C-alpha positions in Angstrom: -3.7 20.0 30.7 -4.0 20.0 34.4 -7.1 21.9 35.5 -7.7 23.2 39.0 -11.3 23.6 40.1 -12.6 25.4 43.2 -15.8 24.1 44.9 -17.6 27.1 46.5 -18.7 29.6 43.9 -17.6 27.4 41.0 -19.2 23.9 41.6 -21.8 25.5 43.9 -23.7 28.8 43.9 -22.5 30.3 47.1 -23.5 33.8 46.0 -27.2 32.9 45.8 -27.0 30.9 49.0 -25.6 33.8 51.0 -28.2 36.2 49.6 -31.1 33.8 50.2 -30.3 32.3 53.5 -28.4 35.3 54.7 -31.4 37.6 54.2 -33.5 35.6 56.6 -30.7 35.1 59.1 -29.6 38.7 59.3 -33.1 40.1 59.3 -34.4 37.9 62.2 -31.2 37.9 64.2 -29.8 41.4 63.7 -32.5 43.4 61.8 -30.1 43.9 58.9 -30.9 43.7 55.2 -28.8 43.5 52.1 -26.6 46.5 51.8 -24.3 45.3 49.1 -25.6 42.5 47.0 -22.3 42.2 45.2 -20.4 41.5 48.5 -18.1 38.4 48.7 -19.2 37.3 52.1 -22.0 38.1 54.6 -19.9 40.7 56.3 -19.9 42.9 53.2 -23.4 41.8 52.0 -25.1 42.8 55.2 -22.5 45.0 56.9 -22.1 42.2 59.4 -19.2 41.5 61.7 -16.8 38.5 61.4 -18.6 37.1 64.5 -22.0 37.4 62.8 -20.6 35.8 59.6 -19.2 32.9 61.6 -22.6 32.6 63.4 -24.4 32.6 60.0 -22.2 29.8 58.7 -22.3 27.9 62.0 -26.1 27.7 61.7 -26.1 27.1 57.9 -23.0 25.1 56.9 -24.6 21.7 57.2 -27.5 22.8 54.9 -25.1 24.6 52.5 -22.8 21.6 52.0 -25.8 19.6 50.8 -26.7 22.1 48.0 -26.6 20.6 44.5 -23.7 21.1 42.1 -24.1 23.6 39.4 -26.0 22.3 36.3 -23.8 20.3 33.9 -20.6 20.6 36.0 -20.4 16.8 36.2 -21.0 16.4 32.5 -18.4 19.0 31.5 -15.8 17.7 33.9 -16.3 14.2 32.6 -15.9 15.4 29.0 -12.6 17.2 30.0 -11.4 14.0 31.7 -12.4 11.9 28.6 -10.3 14.3 26.5 -7.3 13.6 28.6 -7.3 16.6 31.0 -6.4 16.0 34.7 -8.9 17.4 37.2 -7.7 18.7 40.5 -10.4 19.9 42.9 -8.8 22.6 45.1 -10.9 23.7 48.0 -10.4 25.7 51.2 -13.4 24.0 52.8 -11.4 22.6 55.7 -8.8 25.4 56.1 -10.6 27.3 58.9 -13.5 25.8 60.8 -14.4 28.4 63.4 -17.8 28.6 61.6 -18.8 25.0 62.3 -18.8 22.3 64.9 -17.5 19.8 62.3 -14.0 18.5 62.6 -11.5 18.8 59.8 -12.0 15.1 59.0 -15.8 15.4 59.0 -15.6 18.3 56.6 -13.2 16.5 54.3 -15.4 13.4 54.3 -18.5 15.6 53.6 -16.7 17.0 50.6 -15.7 13.6 49.3 -19.3 12.3 49.7 -20.7 15.4 48.0 -18.4 15.1 45.0 -19.4 11.4 44.7 -23.1 12.2 45.1 -23.0 14.7 42.2 -20.8 12.6 40.0 -17.8 15.0 40.0 -14.9 12.8 39.0 -11.4 14.0 39.7 -7.8 12.9 39.7 -6.8 14.6 42.9 -8.6 16.4 45.8 -6.6 19.1 47.5 -7.7 20.8 50.8 -5.8 24.1 50.7 -5.6 27.4 52.5 -7.8 30.2 51.1 -4.8 31.5 49.2 -4.3 29.0 46.4 -1.3 30.3 44.5 1.3 28.1 46.1 -1.0 25.0 45.7 -1.4 25.8 42.0 2.3 26.2 41.5 3.3 23.2 43.5 0.9 20.9 41.7 1.7 22.3 38.2 -1.8 23.4 37.6 -2.1 24.8 34.0 -5.5 26.5 34.4 -7.6 27.4 37.5 -11.3 27.8 37.6 -12.0 30.2 40.5 -14.5 32.8 41.8 -12.7 34.4 44.8 -11.4 37.8 43.7 -8.1 37.7 45.5 -7.3 34.2 44.2 -8.3 35.2 40.6 -6.0 38.2 40.6 -3.1 36.4 42.4 -3.2 33.2 40.4 -3.6 35.0 37.1 -0.1 36.4 37.6 1.2 32.9 37.0 -1.3 30.8 35.0 -4.6 31.4 33.2 -7.7 31.6 35.3 -11.3 31.1 34.3 -13.3 33.4 36.5 -16.8 32.0 37.3 -18.9 35.1 37.1 -20.4 36.5 40.3 -21.4 40.0 41.4 -18.5 40.0 43.8 -15.8 39.3 41.2 -17.1 41.5 38.3 -14.1 43.8 38.7 -11.6 41.0 38.1 -10.1 41.4 34.7 -6.7 41.5 33.1 -4.2 39.2 31.5 -4.8 35.5 32.0 -8.4 36.0 33.1 -11.3 34.7 31.1 -14.8 35.2 32.5 -17.4 32.4 32.2 -21.1 32.1 33.0 -21.9 28.4 32.9 -20.2 25.0 32.8 -20.6 24.7 29.0 -19.3 28.2 28.7 -16.2 26.9 30.7 -15.9 24.0 28.3 -16.0 26.3 25.2 -13.4 28.6 26.7 -11.0 25.9 27.7 -11.1 24.7 24.1 -10.0 28.2 23.1 -7.2 28.7 25.7 
């Protein structure tokens, strides 16, 4: 099976990062607190503007991209590879960079280095737009592991999706959607799909 894996929210815990680092940033810069802890991005979490969200990431992206991989993600991905599955890392990390002073190539290299540092082995790395449906179809992905609500719902119309649980995607359900809570939970659920 060819398995697509997102980075932010699946290999990393972007939800906790935005709540932790966003709380400090929005409080000191804009006197704002968490309004919706289940928001997908800081605009909805803190009722911020797109400009404020970009400013938050501009100040925090270099720290965020050093955050560790989720526990056992490397181990489970290696087990899947050992069992003959192909691993495609599909990330929108370099699709829009108005939130950083990094160039597209710097961001891509940072992703490659991060994957190597945390022992995430893969067959192909794809830098995609935020909407990943076409990328999944073009690359014949059989199963996608994703956290972004719009991607979960759109991709699941075509192939099975494992939804990595987060407050912001708790309403994602339906045909072809399986919810997971950890990397060994993902492993178990892939065995049952």
